[in-house]
N, C-alpha and C positions, 0 to 999 in steps of 0.2 A: 570503570563505571563513572568516576568523576570526570574523566575526559569526555565521555559521552554526554554528561550533563552540560559541560561548558560548550561543547560543539552544538548542542541543542539550543542553548541560550544565544550563542553567536548567530545561529541560523535564524532564530526567531527575531533577533534585532535587525536582520536584513530585510524583513518582510515589508513590502510596500502594498498599499491598497490595490486590490485587483480592480481595474476600471470596469464599472458596470455602465454599459451604454443604455441610457433610458429609452424606452420605446417611444417612437415619434407620435403614436396615436394615444388617445385618452384611454384610461384604464377600462372604461365602459366599452371601448371598441374591441378589446381582446378578452374581456372577462368571460370565463367559462368556455373558451374555444375548444377545450379538450374534454368537455362534459357532454354526454348524450342527454341533455335536458329537454324540457318540453318544446323549446323552440326547434331543436334538431329533430325531435320526434315528429313534430307536425310536418317537417319537410321530408323525412325519410320513411314515414309509416303511412299506411292507409288510414282513413278516418276510423274504421272499426278497430284497427290495432291500436291507434292512439287512444281511443275511448277505453279500450280494455286495460291499458296501462294506467290511465287515470283512475279508473274504478278500483284497480288493485291498490293504488296508492291511497286514495281517499276513503274507500269503503272496505278494503281488505278482500275484495272479490278475487276468486281464482281466475287465472288466465288459461284458457284451454289450449290444447296442443296446436291447433291450426293457427290461432293468434300468436302463439309463442314462436312458431316458424316464421311468421311475417315480421315479428319484432326482431328476431335474430338476424333475418336477412337485411333489414333496414339498418340495424346496428353495425353489421359487418361492412355494408357499403359505405356508411359514414366513416368507420374506423379505417378502412383501407384507403380512403381518400386522404388520410393523414399519414400514410406510410406504415400502418400497423400490419404486422405479420403473424402475431400470436395473441392469444387470449388467456385469461386466467380467472379463476374464482378466488376472490380476495376475502379471507375470513379471519376471525379473531379467536384463536385457540387460547387455552388457559395458561399461556406462557408470558403474558403481559406484552405481546407484540402482535404482529400480523403474519399471515402465512399465505403462500401462493404457489401454484404449480402451473407452469406455462405450457400451453399446447399450440401448435401451429394451426392455421386455417386449412393447410394443405391436406387434401385427400387424394387417393389414387383411383382413377377410373378402371374399368374392366380391361382396357387395352394398355394400362400402365401410364397413362398421361396424368399430370398433376393439375388439380383444380382447387380453387379456394371454396370451402363450404363451411357454413356455421348454422346448425339447425336449432330449433326450439328446444330439443332435448338437451343439447350441449349447453345452451344458455341457462336452462332451468336447473340442471343438476350435473355435478361431477362426482367422482369417487376417488378422492385422494387417500393415500395410505394413512390410516389413523393410528397405527400401532405405536408410534413414538410420541404422540401428543399426550399431555397429562389427561387422565380420565378419572383419577380418584378411585380406582378399583372397579369402575363400571364395566370394563372389558379387560380381557387378558392380553398380554403383549403380542401373542401370536395371532390374535384376532385383528386383522388389519383394516377391515372394511369400515369406512365412514363416508358420510355424504355431505356435500355442500349444496345448498339450494338458494337460488336467486332471491334477493331482496329488492323488489321493484321500487320500494320507497326511497332507496338511496341510488341515485343515477350512476350508470357506468361511466368510466372516464378513461383517458389514455395517459399512460406514463411510460416513457422510454420505449415507444413503438409497440406497446402491449396494451390490449384492451382489458381493463380491470373491471371485474363485475363483483360488486359487494354481495356477500352471501352469508347465510347462517351455516353452522357446522354441527351435525348431529351424528350419533352412533347408528350402527346397523339396526339396533333395537329401539331407536327413537329418542334416546336421552340427549340432552344438550351437552355438547363438548366445547362450547364457546361462550363468549360474553354477549353476543348480539341476540341469540335466541331468547334468553330470559328477559333481556331488556325489552324486546318487541312485545313479549307477553305482558310485562308490567305496564307498558304504555297502552296496550289494548285494554287492560283491566281498568286503568285510570280513566281512559276515554269513556268507557261504559258507565262507571259509577259516577263520574263527574257530570256527564250529560244528564243523568237522572236527577241529580241535585240541582243543576242549572235550570231544569224544567220548572222548579218552584218559582223562578224569577223571570224566565224568558223561554217561551215555547218554541222560539225559532232556533234555539241551540240544538244542533244535531251531532256536533263533534267537539271534543276538547283535546287540545294539543299541548304536550309538555315541551317547553322551550328551554334551551341551554345556551349560555354564553360562557366559554371557558377563558381563563387568563393563564397562559402558559409561561411559567418562569423557567429560566435555564441559565447555565454558565457557558462561557466560551473560554477555551484555553488554546494557546498556540500548539499546532500539531507536533512540531519538533520537540517542544518541552514535554508534551503529553507522552510522546514515545519513549521518553527517558524515565517515566514513572510506571513501573509494572503494576502497582496497585491500582492506578487509574484505569489502565488498560483492562485488567482482569476483574475489577469489582465496581468500577464507576466512581469510586471515592478514594481519598487519600487515607491510608491506614496509619500514617505518621506524618509529622511535619510540625515544627514549632511555629507559633503565630508570628506573622510579619509585624514589625514594629508599627507599621501603618496598615490598618485594614479598613474597617467601615466606621471607625469611631468618629471621624469628622463629618460623616453623613454627606460628603461632597459628591459621592457617586450617584445618589438617588435623584432621578430626573435631571441629571447633569448632561453636559454636551456629550453626544455619542461619538466615540472615537471613529476616525474616518474608515479604518479597516472594518470595523463592526458595522458601520452605517452601510457600507457597500454590500456586506453580507446580507443585511436586513433588506436592502432594496432588491437584491437578487432573489431572496426568499419570497418576498412579497410578489415579485413578478411571476415566479413559478406557481405560487398559491393562487393568484388571480386567474391564471390560465386554467386552473383546475376547479374554479368556482368556489374557492375558500375565501369568504369575505373578511379578510384581515383588515382591521381598522386602526389598531394602536400599536406603537412600538416605543419603548423607553428604557432607560437605565433603571435597574432595580437597586436596592439598598447596598448590597455587597459588591465588592470589586469584581469585575468581569461578569456580573449577573445582569440579565436583561429579561424583558417580557414582550410577548406578542399576544394580542387579543383580537377576536373577530366581532362582527355584529352577531347577535344571537340568532339561532336557527332552531328548527325542530330538533328535539333531543337526539334521535337516532342519527340524523344527518350530521349534527354537530359533532357527535362522537366519532363518526367516520372521518370527518374533516380534521379532528384533533389528532387521530392516529396518523393521518396522511401528512399533517404539518410536521409531526415529529419525524416521520420518515424523510420528508423534504429537508428538514433542518440538518439531519445527519449527512445527507448527500451534498447539499449546497455548501455547508460549512467546509467540507474538504476542498472545494474549489478555491476557497479563500484561505487555505492553510490553517483552518481552525478545526477543533473537535468540539462538538456540542455535548455538554454534560447534563443529563436529565435526572441524575440521582438526586434524591431529596436532601442529602447532606454531603456533598463532595468535599467540603473543607470544614474542619473543626474551628470553632471560635467565631464564625461569621454566619449570617443567616443562610438557611437552606432554601430550597425551592419548593413551592406548592403549585397547585393548579386550581385556583378558585373557580367554583362552579356556580355561576349566576343562573338560578333556576326559577321558572315561573310557569303558569298554566294559562292558556288562552282558549277562546271559543272560536268556532267557525264564523261567528258574527263580528269578530275583530275585537272582542273585549278581553283585556288582561284581567284574569280573575283575582290577581294579587295587587291590583291597582284600584284605589278608590274611584268612585264615579261622581256624578254631579247631583244625584238624587238619593234620598233615603233608601229607595228600593235597590239601586245599584250598589250602594254602600253596604246594605244588608248582605248582598251577595258577596261582596269583598270580605266582610267580617266572617261570613260562613266559611270561606276557603282559608282565610288566615287562621282562624281558630281551629279548624279541622287539621290544618298543617301542624300547628303547635301540638295538638293532641296526638297526631301520628308520630311526630318526632319524640314526644315524651314517652309514649308507650313503647317505642322501638329504639330508644336511644342507644342501647347496647349493640343492637344489630347494625344500626347506621354507623357506629364507630367501627365495628368489625368490617364493614364494607370498604373502609379506607385504610385499614391496618396492613402493614407490610414490613419487611425487614428494613427497607429504606426509610419508610415513614416513622419507624420507631425512634429515629434520631430526633424527630420533631415532636412526636407524640409525648405530651407532658412537659416538654422543654419550654423555655421562655420565648417561644415564637409559635405561630399558628401551626398545628392545632393543639389546644389543650387536650388532655386525656379524658376530659369529661365533656360530653355533648350538652350544650346549653343554647338557648335562643335569645337573641337580643332584639328588642322592638323599639326601644327609645322611651323616654320618660312619659311623653304625652299619650302615646298609643297604649302604653302599659296602664296608665291612669284611666283611660277610657274603658279598657277591658275590666278593670276593677270596679268601675262605676256600673257597668252593665251587669256584672256578677252580683252587685249589691242590690240594684233596682229590680231586676227581673225576678219574679216569684213563680212558684208553681201554681199559683191561683190565677184567675182571670184578671187581666190588667184593667185598671180604670182608664177612661179617656185621657185624663191628665197624665198618667204614667206613659201611655202610648205617645202622647205629644212630646213629652220631655225626651223620651228615648229617640224618637224620630229627629228631634232638633239636634240632639247630640251626634247621632249618626250622620246627619247632614253636614256636620262640621269637619268630618274626617279629612277632606282634601286640604282645608285650611290648616288643620293641625299638622299634617305631614309636610307642608311647605317649610315649617320651621323645625323639622325633625329629620334632617338629612345627614347629621353626623353619624359616624360609625364607631362601633366598639371593636377595635382591631384584635382584641383577645377573644372575641366570640367566634366559635366555629360555625355558627349558623345564625347569621345576622340579617334582619329585614332591612332593606335599603330603599324603601319608598314604593317600589312596584315589583319587587322580587326578593327572594332569599339568596344570600351569598353563602354557599357552603364552602368554607375556607379550608377544610381539613383534607381535601383530596391531594394526594402526592403528585409531584411533577412528572414522575415516570408512569403513573397509573393509567389504566384504561378507565375513563370516566363511567363506563357502563356499569361497573360494580356498584358505585355509589348511587347512580341514577336508578338502577334496578331496585335497590333497597328503598330509596326515598319515594319513588313513584308507586311502588307496590304498597308501601305503608300508608300513603295517602289514599290510594284506591280502597283498601280495606276499611280505613277510617270513614270514608264517605259512604260506604255500604252500611256501616253501623249507624251513622248519622241519619241516613234516609229511613232506615228501619225504625229508629226511635221517633223521628218526627211523624212518620206515617201512623204509628201507634196512637200518638196524641190526637192526630187529625181524626182518626177513626172513633175516638172517644168524644168528638165534638169540639175539640179545641181548634180555634182558627189557625190557619197556616202560619201567619206571622208570629203569633204568640207561641205556637208549637216550636217554631224555629228558634225563637229567643230563649225558650225554656231549656232546650237541649244545648244551645250555645253556652248558656249560663253554667250548666253542669260541666261542659268541656273546659270552660275557662277555669273553673275551680279545680277540676281533676288534673289539668295540665300545668297548673301554676308552678310546680317545681322546676319545669324546664326553662322558665323565664328568668334571666339573670342579666343585670345591667352593669355589674362591677368587673373587677380584674379577674379574668379567667385563669390566671397563672398563680394567684395568691394561695397561700396555705390555708387561709381562712375559708376560701371558696371550696377547697377540697373537703374540709371538715363539714361545711354547710351542705355541699352536694351529697355527701354520704348520709346526712340526716334527712335530706329530701328523698332519698331512695334512688338516686341516679347511679348509673354504673360508673365506678371510678377505677376500674382495672386498667393498668397500663402495660402489662406484660403481653406482648403480641400473641403468643400461642394461646394464652388464656382468654384474650379478647375474642379469638375465633370461636370460642365456645358458644357465643351468641347465635351462631348459625344453627345450632342443634337444640336450642331450647324449645319446649312445647309451644311457646308463644310465636316464635319465628316459624316453626313448622306449620302452625295453623295459618299464619299470614300467607306464606308462599303457596301452600296447597289450596287455600281458599281463593287466591287470586290467579291460580293456575300458572304461576311463574316457575315453580320447581316442584318436582315430586320429592318424596322422602329420600329416595335413592340419590337423586341429583344433589340434594342439599348435603347429604353425608359425603358425597364425592367432592363437592366444592370445598368443604372443610378440610378434607384429606389433601386435596391439591394445594391449598393454601399452606397447610402445615409442612408438606414436603418441599414446597418452594422456599419457605422460610428456612428450613433446615439446610437445604443445599446452598443458599446464598451465604448464610453465616458460616457454613463449613468451608466454602471457597475462600471467604475472607480470612478464616483462621489459617488455612494452608498458605495463602499468599503472604500473610503476615509472618508466619514462621519462615518461609523461604527468604523473604526480604531481609529479615533480621539476621538469620543464620548465615546467609551467603553474600550479603552486601554490606549491611551495617556493622556487624561485629568484626569481620575481617578488617574493615577500614579503621574502626576504632582501635583495635589491637595493634594495627600497624602504626597508628599515630601514637599510641601509648609507648610502643617500642622506641619510636623516635624521641619521645620525651625522656625515656630512661637513658638513652644514649647521650642526650644532652646533659642530663644530670650527672652521669658518669664522667663526662668530659669536664664539667665544672668542678667536680671534686678533685680531679687530677691537677687542675690549674690553680685553684684558690686555697687559701687557708681554711681551716675548719670554721672560723667565725664568718668569713666572707662567703663561704659555701652555703652555710645555713641561711644567710640573708638572700643570696641570689637564687637559691633553688627552692625556696619555701613555696612559691606559687606552683612551680612545676610538680613538686612532690605532692601537693594538695590535689592537683589535676590527676596525677597518676593514681592516687588513692580513690578519688571520685570515680574515675573510669573503672577501676577494679571493682568497686562496690556496685556500680550500675550494671556492669557486664555480668557479675555474679547474680544479681537480682533478675536480670533479663533471662539468663540461661535457666535459672530455677523456674521462673514463670512459664517460659516456653515448654519446658519439660512437663510441668504440671498441666498445661493446656493440652498438650498432645495426649497425655494419659487420660485426661477427662474426656477428650473428644473420642478416643477409642472406646472408652466405657459407654459413652452415650450412643455410639454407633451400634452397640450390641443390643440396645433396647428396641424391641420390635414395634411396639405401639407408637404411632407417629406423634400423637399429642404429647406423650411423656418424653419422647426423644426431643421434640421441639422445645419443651419447657427446659430440659437440661441444657440445650444449646443457648437458650435465652438467659437463663438464670445462673448457669455454672460456667459456660464457655465464653459467652459474649463479654462478661466483666473483665476477663483477662486482656481484652483488646486495649482498654483504657489504661490498665496498669502497665502493660508492656510499652505502650505508646508514651506514657509519662516519662519513663526512664530513657527511651530512645530520644525523645525530644530534648531532654536535658543534655544528652551526649552531643546533639546537634550544635548546642551552644559552646561546647568545649572543643570539639574537633576543628582543626584548621578548615576554613571555608573551601580552600582549593581541593581538599581531600574528600569532602562530603559527597557521597555518590549520587544522591537524588536531588533533582531541582527543588529548591526551597519555596516556601509560600510566597515570598516577595518576588520570585521569578515566575511563579505560576499565575499570580493574581492580578497582574497589571499588564494590560495589552500594550505592546510597543509597536 
């Protein structure tokens, strides 16, 4: 094994940057060439078919069979012009990845001749085998039928000679088996409720869109070295490994010069992304060694999530061309920062107004405050659910640690905006306002753009921070499907806006003027949601105590965090917004628990295998060598000289024996505990046992293994070390 390690290191040191030939044309000349976007639709579809797709995208109108046939025909003609031979429905099952089943365009005629056909029926719906996808008990294993249905709002594209059609995925009985279906429902609910509130301020608003800009963090490791680490291959993270003498403590990696091999990978990735219409904008070194980030221009949330899943897919394939492996696990290396996926989220109108951006007039700023305060109220009311939406076995390494996200959801606004909300809370009363009060409030509201000019700093410890014209939801894990978090957040705001409109309308019916009614309800929301606002250090013990006093959810055990999906409050939220049924919510919770159990179970087994079959044999072999050395010294030297010369080796032999004994005892206990946990039928209780009884063994075993790494001769250690994994050569 040690030989494999050094061969891997030697191979990695020979790597030279793969030359990437830059395209001769401008990015804008080839951007989106493999996307069936509106430009292509206008060329390949009739006017009626083009209008039908636009209406489906903009208004959610159904596309009839005749139009679907025309759209499918035009899509096929365009795709075959690029050498496409197959098509697939691309969907997002509850496995944290994507799925696809490829079919050829070829059909046989009655006389046995082959022709290429693609009908509206095939475009609109497929029937992949659903039996092996997670369903949370919605269906039996032997019930295989499931349906994918075309999502016109996310354009089809070409990848590796296959026409990819983004779709939803549902069961035979209609329940959602994917991430996209509930997301689309949440976005639709937000659209309706937000439009109704916008009508208070602008009657021209007929649609509200949720926008998302993700920041994807990731690690790169050399493929040869990666292949010598079974834990990385099987779990996505290192289950052992002593810290490198140098890691991120000098902070010289952050925004530093990008290594040439990495830069060529980034150029190649961007080239492939642009062809698929993914508007990547930013690339840079992150804070940890071998850690990087790619970020796009923001897009409509549904499309942005599809693009994020696609960029992760591209990263995996493009990295192999450059002899890299991309790591998307939230914490692949202990002792250095893990990776997240910051979700920059906002809402905008069809009139071009960002509802989380201040305007130039008191009226537009009143609209801004309405959506800002309702967002705070939604996050406050559903803070436990929003945390549950980002919880996972990978993210638990970051959850509650001294890097984003803290285990408590709080919102950061900045001192000046916070002060303004406090002033509105104090000034606005439930009684009719005097002209002077109205004037003062309007003057204060009119100052918002000026205030925010000097309020651009961020609180890096806040999981939900306002950054001038959007909220940055920093808690999403790097490997996660953003749809989980965005479904919870958009649904929460949708329900909150429904409540807000109901309360305002009640006051208006009683004769209160609209502006006064809005301010009165905003005042109540400012007051009730105040516990979610926090400007300090989100990692401090003082904040944990304060958050508990404020009534915020402070749970950090991932299986217990998932309980938030099944509270009466969450059930009311999702059924009211028509995002989930009760059955679907119970299924989601079950799937998350089962996924958590399986991932921790796999890590436990991999750890046991590595320690028993790789580490301990190497250590005992080295110990035997030390014993032979000591025996030889005793034969050669006097008693006094022997004691002097052998003291260090004898101490090492004893240290090794103590560590091996401890490791073997811990491994045995872990296996017994795991077997006992596996006998528990109820998923929640089994997951809690894995989290609270089995998972702690990982760190205990690792501690002793990492101590042995410092004792055993470097040439004999079987696994590539952190210093060999973390610095690109």
